[in-house]
All heavy atoms as a GROMACS GRO file, in nm:
protein
  579
    1MET      N    1  -0.334  -1.982   0.399
    1MET     CA    2  -0.272  -1.852   0.374
    1MET      C    3  -0.139  -1.874   0.302
    1MET      O    4  -0.060  -1.961   0.340
    1MET     CB    5  -0.258  -1.773   0.502
    1MET     CG    6  -0.193  -1.639   0.479
    1MET     SD    7  -0.130  -1.554   0.624
    1MET     CE    8  -0.275  -1.498   0.702
    2SER      N    9  -0.116  -1.793   0.206
    2SER     CA   10   0.012  -1.794   0.131
    2SER      C   11   0.125  -1.743   0.221
    2SER      O   12   0.102  -1.668   0.316
    2SER     CB   13   0.000  -1.711   0.006
    2SER     OG   14   0.123  -1.695  -0.058
    3ASP      N   15   0.248  -1.780   0.187
    3ASP     CA   16   0.365  -1.733   0.262
    3ASP      C   17   0.392  -1.583   0.234
    3ASP      O   18   0.459  -1.521   0.313
    3ASP     CB   19   0.487  -1.814   0.224
    3ASP     CG   20   0.479  -1.956   0.283
    3ASP    OD1   21   0.403  -1.979   0.378
    3ASP    OD2   22   0.552  -2.041   0.236
    4PHE      N   23   0.349  -1.537   0.118
    4PHE     CA   24   0.372  -1.398   0.078
    4PHE      C   25   0.243  -1.330   0.034
    4PHE      O   26   0.162  -1.396  -0.027
    4PHE     CB   27   0.473  -1.395  -0.039
    4PHE     CG   28   0.607  -1.452  -0.003
    4PHE    CD1   29   0.639  -1.581  -0.041
    4PHE    CD2   30   0.698  -1.376   0.067
    4PHE    CE1   31   0.764  -1.637  -0.007
    4PHE    CE2   32   0.822  -1.429   0.100
    4PHE     CZ   33   0.853  -1.559   0.066
    5PRO      N   34   0.231  -1.203   0.062
    5PRO     CA   35   0.112  -1.133   0.015
    5PRO      C   36   0.121  -1.112  -0.137
    5PRO      O   37   0.229  -1.117  -0.194
    5PRO     CB   38   0.117  -0.998   0.088
    5PRO     CG   39   0.261  -0.980   0.123
    5PRO     CD   40   0.318  -1.118   0.140
    6PRO      N   41   0.012  -1.087  -0.201
    6PRO     CA   42   0.009  -1.062  -0.349
    6PRO      C   43   0.096  -0.944  -0.383
    6PRO      O   44   0.090  -0.838  -0.318
    6PRO     CB   45  -0.139  -1.040  -0.380
    6PRO     CG   46  -0.215  -1.095  -0.267
    6PRO     CD   47  -0.129  -1.084  -0.148
    7ILE      N   48   0.178  -0.956  -0.487
    7ILE     CA   49   0.267  -0.848  -0.530
    7ILE      C   50   0.186  -0.722  -0.567
    7ILE      O   51   0.230  -0.613  -0.542
    7ILE     CB   52   0.356  -0.893  -0.646
    7ILE    CG1   53   0.466  -0.790  -0.677
    7ILE    CG2   54   0.276  -0.922  -0.773
    7ILE    CD1   55   0.578  -0.788  -0.578
    8ALA      N   56   0.067  -0.742  -0.626
    8ALA     CA   57  -0.013  -0.623  -0.660
    8ALA      C   58  -0.053  -0.541  -0.539
    8ALA      O   59  -0.051  -0.418  -0.543
    8ALA     CB   60  -0.138  -0.667  -0.740
    9SER      N   61  -0.080  -0.610  -0.429
    9SER     CA   62  -0.111  -0.543  -0.306
    9SER      C   63   0.007  -0.466  -0.253
    9SER      O   64  -0.002  -0.351  -0.206
    9SER     CB   65  -0.166  -0.638  -0.200
    9SER     OG   66  -0.283  -0.698  -0.240
   10LEU      N   67   0.125  -0.528  -0.262
   10LEU     CA   68   0.246  -0.464  -0.212
   10LEU      C   69   0.279  -0.339  -0.297
   10LEU      O   70   0.315  -0.232  -0.246
   10LEU     CB   71   0.363  -0.560  -0.216
   10LEU     CG   72   0.355  -0.679  -0.118
   10LEU    CD1   73   0.467  -0.778  -0.147
   10LEU    CD2   74   0.360  -0.629   0.024
   11ARG      N   75   0.263  -0.354  -0.433
   11ARG     CA   76   0.291  -0.240  -0.521
   11ARG      C   77   0.196  -0.124  -0.496
   11ARG      O   78   0.234  -0.008  -0.492
   11ARG     CB   79   0.284  -0.286  -0.668
   11ARG     CG   80   0.403  -0.364  -0.712
   11ARG     CD   81   0.392  -0.406  -0.857
   11ARG     NE   82   0.346  -0.292  -0.941
   11ARG     CZ   83   0.427  -0.226  -1.024
   11ARG    NH1   84   0.552  -0.264  -1.040
   11ARG    NH2   85   0.378  -0.128  -1.096
   12SER      N   86   0.068  -0.160  -0.480
   12SER     CA   87  -0.030  -0.053  -0.451
   12SER      C   88  -0.003   0.020  -0.319
   12SER      O   89  -0.003   0.140  -0.313
   12SER     CB   90  -0.173  -0.113  -0.449
   12SER     OG   91  -0.211  -0.147  -0.579
   13PHE      N   92   0.026  -0.058  -0.216
   13PHE     CA   93   0.058   0.003  -0.085
   13PHE      C   94   0.182   0.093  -0.095
   13PHE      O   95   0.181   0.206  -0.049
   13PHE     CB   96   0.080  -0.103   0.020
   13PHE     CG   97   0.145  -0.048   0.140
   13PHE    CD1   98   0.075   0.034   0.229
   13PHE    CD2   99   0.279  -0.075   0.168
   13PHE    CE1  100   0.139   0.089   0.341
   13PHE    CE2  101   0.342  -0.023   0.280
   13PHE     CZ  102   0.270   0.062   0.367
   14GLU      N  103   0.287   0.044  -0.162
   14GLU     CA  104   0.409   0.121  -0.172
   14GLU      C  105   0.384   0.252  -0.248
   14GLU      O  106   0.436   0.360  -0.210
   14GLU     CB  107   0.517   0.038  -0.241
   14GLU     CG  108   0.657   0.105  -0.245
   14GLU     CD  109   0.676   0.202  -0.355
   14GLU    OE1  110   0.612   0.191  -0.462
   14GLU    OE2  111   0.752   0.301  -0.335
   15ALA      N  112   0.306   0.244  -0.354
   15ALA     CA  113   0.276   0.363  -0.433
   15ALA      C  114   0.196   0.466  -0.351
   15ALA      O  115   0.223   0.585  -0.355
   15ALA     CB  116   0.202   0.328  -0.564
   16VAL      N  117   0.095   0.418  -0.277
   16VAL     CA  118   0.017   0.510  -0.194
   16VAL      C  119   0.106   0.575  -0.087
   16VAL      O  120   0.100   0.691  -0.061
   16VAL     CB  121  -0.104   0.436  -0.128
   16VAL    CG1  122  -0.172   0.527  -0.027
   16VAL    CG2  123  -0.202   0.390  -0.232
   17ALA      N  124   0.188   0.491  -0.023
   17ALA     CA  125   0.276   0.542   0.084
   17ALA      C  126   0.373   0.646   0.025
   17ALA      O  127   0.396   0.752   0.088
   17ALA     CB  128   0.353   0.427   0.148
   18ARG      N  129   0.430   0.621  -0.089
   18ARG     CA  130   0.530   0.710  -0.150
   18ARG      C  131   0.466   0.839  -0.202
   18ARG      O  132   0.519   0.946  -0.183
   18ARG     CB  133   0.600   0.635  -0.263
   18ARG     CG  134   0.705   0.717  -0.336
   18ARG     CD  135   0.788   0.629  -0.435
   18ARG     NE  136   0.713   0.525  -0.499
   18ARG     CZ  137   0.635   0.542  -0.608
   18ARG    NH1  138   0.628   0.660  -0.664
   18ARG    NH2  139   0.577   0.438  -0.664
   19LEU      N  140   0.352   0.824  -0.266
   19LEU     CA  141   0.287   0.940  -0.329
   19LEU      C  142   0.189   1.015  -0.236
   19LEU      O  143   0.152   1.125  -0.267
   19LEU     CB  144   0.213   0.892  -0.457
   19LEU     CG  145   0.302   0.837  -0.565
   19LEU    CD1  146   0.217   0.770  -0.674
   19LEU    CD2  147   0.392   0.940  -0.618
   20GLY      N  148   0.146   0.948  -0.129
   20GLY     CA  149   0.058   1.009  -0.033
   20GLY      C  150  -0.085   1.022  -0.082
   20GLY      O  151  -0.163   1.100  -0.030
   21SER      N  152  -0.119   0.942  -0.185
   21SER     CA  153  -0.254   0.958  -0.245
   21SER      C  154  -0.292   0.828  -0.319
   21SER      O  155  -0.214   0.775  -0.396
   21SER     CB  156  -0.251   1.075  -0.347
   21SER     OG  157  -0.364   1.071  -0.431
   22VAL      N  158  -0.414   0.784  -0.292
   22VAL     CA  159  -0.466   0.668  -0.365
   22VAL      C  160  -0.485   0.707  -0.512
   22VAL      O  161  -0.452   0.629  -0.600
   22VAL     CB  162  -0.600   0.621  -0.304
   22VAL    CG1  163  -0.673   0.523  -0.392
   22VAL    CG2  164  -0.577   0.560  -0.164
   23THR      N  165  -0.533   0.826  -0.537
   23THR     CA  166  -0.557   0.872  -0.674
   23THR      C  167  -0.428   0.876  -0.755
   23THR      O  168  -0.420   0.826  -0.869
   23THR     CB  169  -0.627   1.009  -0.676
   23THR    OG1  170  -0.748   1.000  -0.604
   23THR    CG2  171  -0.651   1.059  -0.816
   24LEU      N  172  -0.322   0.933  -0.698
   24LEU     CA  173  -0.196   0.940  -0.768
   24LEU      C  174  -0.135   0.801  -0.789
   24LEU      O  175  -0.075   0.769  -0.891
   24LEU     CB  176  -0.095   1.030  -0.691
   24LEU     CG  177  -0.129   1.177  -0.691
   24LEU    CD1  178  -0.029   1.254  -0.603
   24LEU    CD2  179  -0.135   1.235  -0.832
   25ALA      N  180  -0.150   0.713  -0.687
   25ALA     CA  181  -0.101   0.575  -0.700
   25ALA      C  182  -0.175   0.505  -0.813
   25ALA      O  183  -0.115   0.435  -0.894
   25ALA     CB  184  -0.120   0.501  -0.568
   26ALA      N  185  -0.307   0.526  -0.821
   26ALA     CA  186  -0.386   0.463  -0.924
   26ALA      C  187  -0.342   0.509  -1.061
   26ALA      O  188  -0.328   0.432  -1.156
   26ALA     CB  189  -0.535   0.493  -0.902
   27GLN      N  190  -0.316   0.639  -1.074
   27GLN     CA  191  -0.266   0.693  -1.203
   27GLN      C  192  -0.133   0.630  -1.240
   27GLN      O  193  -0.113   0.591  -1.355
   27GLN     CB  194  -0.255   0.844  -1.196
   27GLN     CG  195  -0.391   0.914  -1.192
   27GLN     CD  196  -0.378   1.062  -1.164
   27GLN    OE1  197  -0.273   1.119  -1.144
   27GLN    NE2  198  -0.493   1.131  -1.168
   28GLU      N  199  -0.043   0.621  -1.143
   28GLU     CA  200   0.089   0.564  -1.172
   28GLU      C  201   0.080   0.421  -1.213
   28GLU      O  202   0.149   0.373  -1.302
   28GLU     CB  203   0.179   0.578  -1.049
   28GLU     CG  204   0.316   0.521  -1.068
   28GLU     CD  205   0.408   0.539  -0.949
   28GLU    OE1  206   0.451   0.657  -0.930
   28GLU    OE2  207   0.434   0.442  -0.880
   29LEU      N  208  -0.006   0.342  -1.145
   29LEU     CA  209  -0.018   0.200  -1.170
   29LEU      C  210  -0.118   0.166  -1.280
   29LEU      O  211  -0.129   0.051  -1.321
   29LEU     CB  212  -0.068   0.129  -1.040
   29LEU     CG  213   0.032   0.141  -0.923
   29LEU    CD1  214  -0.034   0.088  -0.797
   29LEU    CD2  215   0.163   0.067  -0.953
   30ASP      N  216  -0.184   0.270  -1.336
   30ASP     CA  217  -0.282   0.255  -1.443
   30ASP      C  218  -0.398   0.162  -1.405
   30ASP      O  219  -0.433   0.072  -1.486
   30ASP     CB  220  -0.211   0.212  -1.572
   30ASP     CG  221  -0.300   0.237  -1.695
   30ASP    OD1  222  -0.378   0.333  -1.693
   30ASP    OD2  223  -0.282   0.165  -1.794
   31ILE      N  224  -0.447   0.179  -1.283
   31ILE     CA  225  -0.564   0.106  -1.236
   31ILE      C  226  -0.656   0.206  -1.168
   31ILE      O  227  -0.617   0.322  -1.148
   31ILE     CB  228  -0.528  -0.013  -1.142
   31ILE    CG1  229  -0.451   0.036  -1.020
   31ILE    CG2  230  -0.446  -0.117  -1.217
   31ILE    CD1  231  -0.423  -0.069  -0.917
   32SER      N  232  -0.776   0.165  -1.132
   32SER     CA  233  -0.868   0.257  -1.067
   32SER      C  234  -0.833   0.283  -0.922
   32SER      O  235  -0.774   0.197  -0.857
   32SER     CB  236  -1.013   0.201  -1.075
   32SER     OG  237  -1.028   0.090  -0.989
   33PRO      N  238  -0.874   0.397  -0.868
   33PRO     CA  239  -0.851   0.423  -0.725
   33PRO      C  240  -0.917   0.318  -0.638
   33PRO      O  241  -0.865   0.278  -0.536
   33PRO     CB  242  -0.911   0.560  -0.702
   33PRO     CG  243  -0.899   0.627  -0.840
   33PRO     CD  244  -0.922   0.516  -0.935
   34SER      N  245  -1.034   0.271  -0.683
   34SER     CA  246  -1.103   0.164  -0.608
   34SER      C  247  -1.015   0.038  -0.602
   34SER      O  248  -1.012  -0.026  -0.496
   34SER     CB  249  -1.238   0.134  -0.674
   34SER     OG  250  -1.304   0.032  -0.604
   35ALA      N  251  -0.954   0.001  -0.712
   35ALA     CA  252  -0.867  -0.115  -0.713
   35ALA      C  253  -0.750  -0.100  -0.616
   35ALA      O  254  -0.712  -0.193  -0.545
   35ALA     CB  255  -0.818  -0.146  -0.852
   36VAL      N  256  -0.691   0.019  -0.618
   36VAL     CA  257  -0.580   0.046  -0.525
   36VAL      C  258  -0.626   0.030  -0.377
   36VAL      O  259  -0.564  -0.038  -0.300
   36VAL     CB  260  -0.522   0.187  -0.548
   36VAL    CG1  261  -0.421   0.223  -0.436
   36VAL    CG2  262  -0.455   0.197  -0.684
   37SER      N  263  -0.740   0.089  -0.349
   37SER     CA  264  -0.794   0.080  -0.210
   37SER      C  265  -0.820  -0.064  -0.171
   37SER      O  266  -0.789  -0.102  -0.060
   37SER     CB  267  -0.922   0.161  -0.198
   37SER     OG  268  -0.897   0.299  -0.211
   38HIS      N  269  -0.879  -0.139  -0.261
   38HIS     CA  270  -0.907  -0.280  -0.232
   38HIS      C  271  -0.778  -0.359  -0.209
   38HIS      O  272  -0.772  -0.447  -0.122
   38HIS     CB  273  -0.992  -0.342  -0.344
   38HIS     CG  274  -1.135  -0.311  -0.335
   38HIS    ND1  275  -1.193  -0.204  -0.402
   38HIS    CD2  276  -1.237  -0.365  -0.262
   38HIS    CE1  277  -1.320  -0.198  -0.374
   38HIS    NE2  278  -1.352  -0.292  -0.290
   39GLN      N  279  -0.676  -0.332  -0.291
   39GLN     CA  280  -0.552  -0.403  -0.276
   39GLN      C  281  -0.484  -0.368  -0.143
   39GLN      O  282  -0.430  -0.455  -0.077
   39GLN     CB  283  -0.459  -0.373  -0.397
   39GLN     CG  284  -0.510  -0.437  -0.524
   39GLN     CD  285  -0.429  -0.401  -0.642
   39GLN    OE1  286  -0.342  -0.316  -0.642
   39GLN    NE2  287  -0.457  -0.471  -0.754
   40VAL      N  288  -0.490  -0.242  -0.106
   40VAL     CA  289  -0.425  -0.202   0.023
   40VAL      C  290  -0.506  -0.265   0.136
   40VAL      O  291  -0.443  -0.319   0.231
   40VAL     CB  292  -0.419  -0.048   0.036
   40VAL    CG1  293  -0.380  -0.008   0.178
   40VAL    CG2  294  -0.323   0.010  -0.066
   41ARG      N  295  -0.632  -0.261   0.132
   41ARG     CA  296  -0.715  -0.327   0.238
   41ARG      C  297  -0.691  -0.479   0.241
   41ARG      O  298  -0.687  -0.538   0.347
   41ARG     CB  299  -0.863  -0.296   0.220
   41ARG     CG  300  -0.891  -0.148   0.247
   41ARG     CD  301  -1.028  -0.134   0.318
   41ARG     NE  302  -1.059   0.006   0.333
   41ARG     CZ  303  -1.047   0.070   0.445
   41ARG    NH1  304  -1.012   0.010   0.556
   41ARG    NH2  305  -1.081   0.196   0.452
   42GLY      N  306  -0.672  -0.540   0.125
   42GLY     CA  307  -0.640  -0.681   0.120
   42GLY      C  308  -0.504  -0.711   0.186
   42GLY      O  309  -0.492  -0.808   0.257
   43LEU      N  310  -0.406  -0.623   0.164
   43LEU     CA  311  -0.279  -0.638   0.231
   43LEU      C  312  -0.293  -0.623   0.382
   43LEU      O  313  -0.236  -0.702   0.458
   43LEU     CB  314  -0.178  -0.534   0.176
   43LEU     CG  315  -0.039  -0.536   0.241
   43LEU    CD1  316   0.027  -0.676   0.217
   43LEU    CD2  317   0.043  -0.424   0.180
   44GLU      N  318  -0.372  -0.526   0.424
   44GLU     CA  319  -0.392  -0.507   0.567
   44GLU      C  320  -0.461  -0.633   0.626
   44GLU      O  321  -0.428  -0.676   0.736
   44GLU     CB  322  -0.476  -0.386   0.593
   44GLU     CG  323  -0.401  -0.256   0.567
   44GLU     CD  324  -0.489  -0.131   0.580
   44GLU    OE1  325  -0.602  -0.134   0.540
   44GLU    OE2  326  -0.436  -0.030   0.632
   45GLY      N  327  -0.553  -0.691   0.553
   45GLY     CA  328  -0.617  -0.816   0.595
   45GLY      C  329  -0.519  -0.929   0.604
   45GLY      O  330  -0.520  -1.008   0.699
   46TRP      N  331  -0.432  -0.940   0.505
   46TRP     CA  332  -0.332  -1.046   0.501
   46TRP      C  333  -0.238  -1.033   0.622
   46TRP      O  334  -0.198  -1.130   0.686
   46TRP     CB  335  -0.252  -1.041   0.371
   46TRP     CG  336  -0.166  -1.160   0.347
   46TRP    CD1  337  -0.201  -1.277   0.283
   46TRP    CD2  338  -0.029  -1.176   0.388
   46TRP    NE1  339  -0.094  -1.361   0.284
   46TRP    CE2  340   0.014  -1.306   0.346
   46TRP    CE3  341   0.061  -1.096   0.457
   46TRP    CZ2  342   0.141  -1.352   0.372
   46TRP    CZ3  343   0.188  -1.142   0.482
   46TRP    CH2  344   0.227  -1.270   0.438
   47LEU      N  345  -0.199  -0.904   0.649
   47LEU     CA  346  -0.107  -0.880   0.761
   47LEU      C  347  -0.177  -0.881   0.898
   47LEU      O  348  -0.114  -0.882   1.001
   47LEU     CB  349  -0.040  -0.743   0.743
   47LEU     CG  350   0.056  -0.731   0.624
   47LEU    CD1  351   0.094  -0.583   0.603
   47LEU    CD2  352   0.178  -0.817   0.646
   48LYS      N  353  -0.312  -0.872   0.892
   48LYS     CA  354  -0.393  -0.865   1.011
   48LYS      C  355  -0.359  -0.740   1.095
   48LYS      O  356  -0.356  -0.746   1.219
   48LYS     CB  357  -0.384  -0.992   1.095
   48LYS     CG  358  -0.437  -1.111   1.021
   48LYS     CD  359  -0.430  -1.238   1.106
   48LYS     CE  360  -0.489  -1.348   1.024
   48LYS     NZ  361  -0.416  -1.467   1.029
   49ALA      N  362  -0.328  -0.628   1.025
   49ALA     CA  363  -0.294  -0.505   1.092
   49ALA      C  364  -0.316  -0.388   0.998
   49ALA      O  365  -0.284  -0.400   0.878
   49ALA     CB  366  -0.149  -0.508   1.138
   50PRO      N  367  -0.369  -0.278   1.046
   50PRO     CA  368  -0.382  -0.160   0.962
   50PRO      C  369  -0.245  -0.100   0.932
   50PRO      O  370  -0.153  -0.108   1.017
   50PRO     CB  371  -0.469  -0.064   1.044
   50PRO     CG  372  -0.443  -0.104   1.185
   50PRO     CD  373  -0.418  -0.255   1.185
   51LEU      N  374  -0.228  -0.039   0.817
   51LEU     CA  375  -0.104   0.024   0.777
   51LEU      C  376  -0.116   0.177   0.780
   51LEU      O  377  -0.017   0.247   0.784
   51LEU     CB  378  -0.060  -0.021   0.639
   51LEU     CG  379  -0.035  -0.172   0.629
   51LEU    CD1  380  -0.021  -0.215   0.483
   51LEU    CD2  381   0.090  -0.206   0.706
   52PHE      N  382  -0.240   0.222   0.777
   52PHE     CA  383  -0.269   0.366   0.778
   52PHE      C  384  -0.369   0.397   0.892
   52PHE      O  385  -0.451   0.316   0.929
   52PHE     CB  386  -0.336   0.411   0.646
   52PHE     CG  387  -0.249   0.397   0.525
   52PHE    CD1  388  -0.258   0.288   0.448
   52PHE    CD2  389  -0.164   0.502   0.490
   52PHE    CE1  390  -0.179   0.275   0.332
   52PHE    CE2  391  -0.088   0.492   0.374
   52PHE     CZ  392  -0.092   0.378   0.297
   53ARG      N  393  -0.362   0.523   0.941
   53ARG     CA  394  -0.469   0.574   1.027
   53ARG      C  395  -0.556   0.654   0.933
   53ARG      O  396  -0.508   0.747   0.865
   53ARG     CB  397  -0.410   0.664   1.136
   53ARG     CG  398  -0.517   0.726   1.227
   53ARG     CD  399  -0.459   0.810   1.340
   53ARG     NE  400  -0.371   0.727   1.424
   53ARG     CZ  401  -0.239   0.745   1.434
   53ARG    NH1  402  -0.179   0.842   1.363
   53ARG    NH2  403  -0.167   0.670   1.512
   54ARG      N  404  -0.682   0.617   0.924
   54ARG     CA  405  -0.773   0.685   0.830
   54ARG      C  406  -0.868   0.778   0.903
   54ARG      O  407  -0.919   0.744   1.008
   54ARG     CB  408  -0.854   0.579   0.754
   54ARG     CG  409  -0.769   0.495   0.659
   54ARG     CD  410  -0.847   0.380   0.603
   54ARG     NE  411  -0.773   0.305   0.502
   54ARG     CZ  412  -0.689   0.206   0.530
   54ARG    NH1  413  -0.668   0.171   0.659
   54ARG    NH2  414  -0.622   0.142   0.436
   55ALA      N  415  -0.885   0.895   0.846
   55ALA     CA  416  -0.981   0.993   0.898
   55ALA      C  417  -1.043   1.064   0.777
   55ALA      O  418  -0.975   1.143   0.712
   55ALA     CB  419  -0.909   1.095   0.988
   56GLY      N  420  -1.164   1.029   0.744
   56GLY     CA  421  -1.230   1.083   0.627
   56GLY      C  422  -1.152   1.041   0.502
   56GLY      O  423  -1.126   0.924   0.481
   57ASN      N  424  -1.112   1.136   0.420
   57ASN     CA  425  -1.040   1.107   0.300
   57ASN      C  426  -0.887   1.104   0.322
   57ASN      O  427  -0.810   1.086   0.229
   57ASN     CB  428  -1.070   1.207   0.188
   57ASN     CG  429  -1.201   1.182   0.124
   57ASN    OD1  430  -1.257   1.076   0.136
   57ASN    ND2  431  -1.250   1.280   0.054
   58ARG      N  432  -0.843   1.128   0.443
   58ARG     CA  433  -0.702   1.133   0.474
   58ARG      C  434  -0.652   1.004   0.538
   58ARG      O  435  -0.720   0.941   0.612
   58ARG     CB  436  -0.677   1.247   0.578
   58ARG     CG  437  -0.733   1.380   0.526
   58ARG     CD  438  -0.654   1.493   0.567
   58ARG     NE  439  -0.519   1.479   0.514
   58ARG     CZ  440  -0.427   1.571   0.515
   58ARG    NH1  441  -0.458   1.685   0.571
   58ARG    NH2  442  -0.309   1.552   0.466
   59ALA      N  443  -0.536   0.965   0.496
   59ALA     CA  444  -0.472   0.844   0.550
   59ALA      C  445  -0.329   0.878   0.586
   59ALA      O  446  -0.254   0.935   0.505
   59ALA     CB  447  -0.478   0.729   0.449
   60THR      N  448  -0.290   0.844   0.708
   60THR     CA  449  -0.157   0.870   0.756
   60THR      C  450  -0.092   0.736   0.789
   60THR      O  451  -0.152   0.653   0.857
   60THR     CB  452  -0.159   0.958   0.886
   60THR    OG1  453  -0.233   1.074   0.856
   60THR    CG2  454  -0.021   0.992   0.930
   61LEU      N  455   0.029   0.718   0.738
   61LEU     CA  456   0.100   0.593   0.766
   61LEU      C  457   0.123   0.573   0.916
   61LEU      O  458   0.165   0.668   0.984
   61LEU     CB  459   0.238   0.591   0.697
   61LEU     CG  460   0.242   0.547   0.550
   61LEU    CD1  461   0.381   0.573   0.495
   61LEU    CD2  462   0.203   0.405   0.532
   62LEU      N  463   0.096   0.454   0.960
   62LEU     CA  464   0.134   0.421   1.097
   62LEU      C  465   0.281   0.381   1.099
   62LEU      O  466   0.339   0.354   0.990
   62LEU     CB  467   0.046   0.298   1.143
   62LEU     CG  468  -0.105   0.332   1.163
   62LEU    CD1  469  -0.185   0.206   1.178
   62LEU    CD2  470  -0.123   0.422   1.280
   63PRO      N  471   0.346   0.377   1.214
   63PRO     CA  472   0.492   0.350   1.216
   63PRO      C  473   0.532   0.220   1.148
   63PRO      O  474   0.626   0.217   1.069
   63PRO     CB  475   0.525   0.347   1.364
   63PRO     CG  476   0.424   0.436   1.430
   63PRO     CD  477   0.297   0.417   1.346
   64HIS      N  478   0.455   0.111   1.170
   64HIS     CA  479   0.491  -0.013   1.101
   64HIS      C  480   0.458  -0.007   0.951
   64HIS      O  481   0.524  -0.072   0.873
   64HIS     CB  482   0.423  -0.134   1.173
   64HIS     CG  483   0.276  -0.126   1.174
   64HIS    ND1  484   0.209  -0.055   1.273
   64HIS    CD2  485   0.180  -0.177   1.093
   64HIS    CE1  486   0.079  -0.064   1.252
   64HIS    NE2  487   0.058  -0.137   1.143
   65GLY      N  488   0.363   0.075   0.914
   65GLY     CA  489   0.334   0.096   0.772
   65GLY      C  490   0.450   0.172   0.704
   65GLY      O  491   0.489   0.140   0.593
   66ALA      N  492   0.506   0.272   0.777
   66ALA     CA  493   0.620   0.347   0.722
   66ALA      C  494   0.739   0.255   0.707
   66ALA      O  495   0.815   0.264   0.609
   66ALA     CB  496   0.651   0.463   0.812
   67ALA      N  497   0.763   0.164   0.803
   67ALA     CA  498   0.874   0.072   0.796
   67ALA      C  499   0.857  -0.021   0.678
   67ALA      O  500   0.954  -0.047   0.603
   67ALA     CB  501   0.885  -0.006   0.925
   68LEU      N  502   0.736  -0.073   0.657
   68LEU     CA  503   0.711  -0.161   0.546
   68LEU      C  504   0.732  -0.088   0.411
   68LEU      O  505   0.788  -0.138   0.318
   68LEU     CB  506   0.570  -0.222   0.552
   68LEU     CG  507   0.527  -0.313   0.435
   68LEU    CD1  508   0.622  -0.428   0.419
   68LEU    CD2  509   0.386  -0.357   0.453
   69ALA      N  510   0.679   0.037   0.406
   69ALA     CA  511   0.694   0.116   0.283
   69ALA      C  512   0.839   0.136   0.250
   69ALA      O  513   0.879   0.125   0.134
   69ALA     CB  514   0.624   0.251   0.297
   70GLY      N  515   0.922   0.165   0.349
   70GLY     CA  516   1.066   0.183   0.325
   70GLY      C  517   1.132   0.057   0.275
   70GLY      O  518   1.211   0.060   0.184
   71ALA      N  519   1.097  -0.054   0.335
   71ALA     CA  520   1.152  -0.184   0.291
   71ALA      C  521   1.111  -0.218   0.152
   71ALA      O  522   1.191  -0.265   0.072
   71ALA     CB  523   1.111  -0.292   0.391
   72LEU      N  524   0.984  -0.190   0.119
   72LEU     CA  525   0.934  -0.220  -0.016
   72LEU      C  526   1.002  -0.129  -0.119
   72LEU      O  527   1.035  -0.178  -0.230
   72LEU     CB  528   0.783  -0.210  -0.023
   72LEU     CG  529   0.704  -0.315   0.047
   72LEU    CD1  530   0.555  -0.279   0.049
   72LEU    CD2  531   0.726  -0.449  -0.020
   73ALA      N  532   1.015  -0.002  -0.085
   73ALA     CA  533   1.082   0.089  -0.184
   73ALA      C  534   1.220   0.041  -0.214
   73ALA      O  535   1.261   0.037  -0.333
   73ALA     CB  536   1.086   0.229  -0.124
   74GLY      N  537   1.295  -0.002  -0.112
   74GLY     CA  538   1.429  -0.054  -0.136
   74GLY      C  539   1.426  -0.184  -0.218
   74GLY      O  540   1.506  -0.200  -0.309
   75ALA      N  541   1.336  -0.272  -0.185
   75ALA     CA  542   1.323  -0.399  -0.258
   75ALA      C  543   1.286  -0.375  -0.404
   75ALA      O  544   1.343  -0.437  -0.493
   75ALA     CB  545   1.225  -0.489  -0.188
   76PHE      N  546   1.187  -0.289  -0.429
   76PHE     CA  547   1.146  -0.264  -0.565
   76PHE      C  548   1.257  -0.196  -0.646
   76PHE      O  549   1.273  -0.223  -0.766
   76PHE     CB  550   1.015  -0.185  -0.571
   76PHE     CG  551   0.893  -0.259  -0.535
   76PHE    CD1  552   0.794  -0.201  -0.456
   76PHE    CD2  553   0.878  -0.390  -0.571
   76PHE    CE1  554   0.676  -0.271  -0.422
   76PHE    CE2  555   0.760  -0.462  -0.536
   76PHE     CZ  556   0.662  -0.403  -0.461
   77SER      N  557   1.334  -0.110  -0.580
   77SER     CA  558   1.444  -0.048  -0.656
   77SER      C  559   1.552  -0.147  -0.688
   77SER      O  560   1.619  -0.140  -0.792
   77SER     CB  561   1.499   0.072  -0.582
   77SER     OG  562   1.571   0.032  -0.468
   78GLU      N  563   1.571  -0.245  -0.602
   78GLU     CA  564   1.670  -0.352  -0.626
   78GLU      C  565   1.627  -0.442  -0.743
   78GLU      O  566   1.705  -0.487  -0.820
   78GLU     CB  567   1.690  -0.440  -0.502
   78GLU     CG  568   1.765  -0.376  -0.393
   78GLU     CD  569   1.914  -0.356  -0.426
   78GLU    OE1  570   1.974  -0.446  -0.485
   78GLU    OE2  571   1.963  -0.247  -0.395
   79ILE      N  572   1.497  -0.466  -0.748
   79ILE     CA  573   1.442  -0.551  -0.857
   79ILE      C  574   1.454  -0.476  -0.988
   79ILE      O  575   1.491  -0.528  -1.090
   79ILE     CB  576   1.298  -0.591  -0.831
   79ILE    CG1  577   1.289  -0.682  -0.711
   79ILE    CG2  578   1.232  -0.656  -0.950
   79ILE    CD1  579   1.151  -0.710  -0.659
   0.00000   0.00000   0.00000
């Protein structure tokens, strides 16, 4: 296992968390919604923890997912 998760997975997760939508994140990142979903699930696999509570088409950030999203937003704005 790598020391860091893939940057694409982090970017996809941060966009979904910020925009509240896989579709909007996909549009912003110029990739398919399926790719965004796969990247977020890959990040969850890497972390060995879910970041969202999923119910049908709805996904709500879990507390640790919200904390990660905030840290990533700050980090990406610094970069």
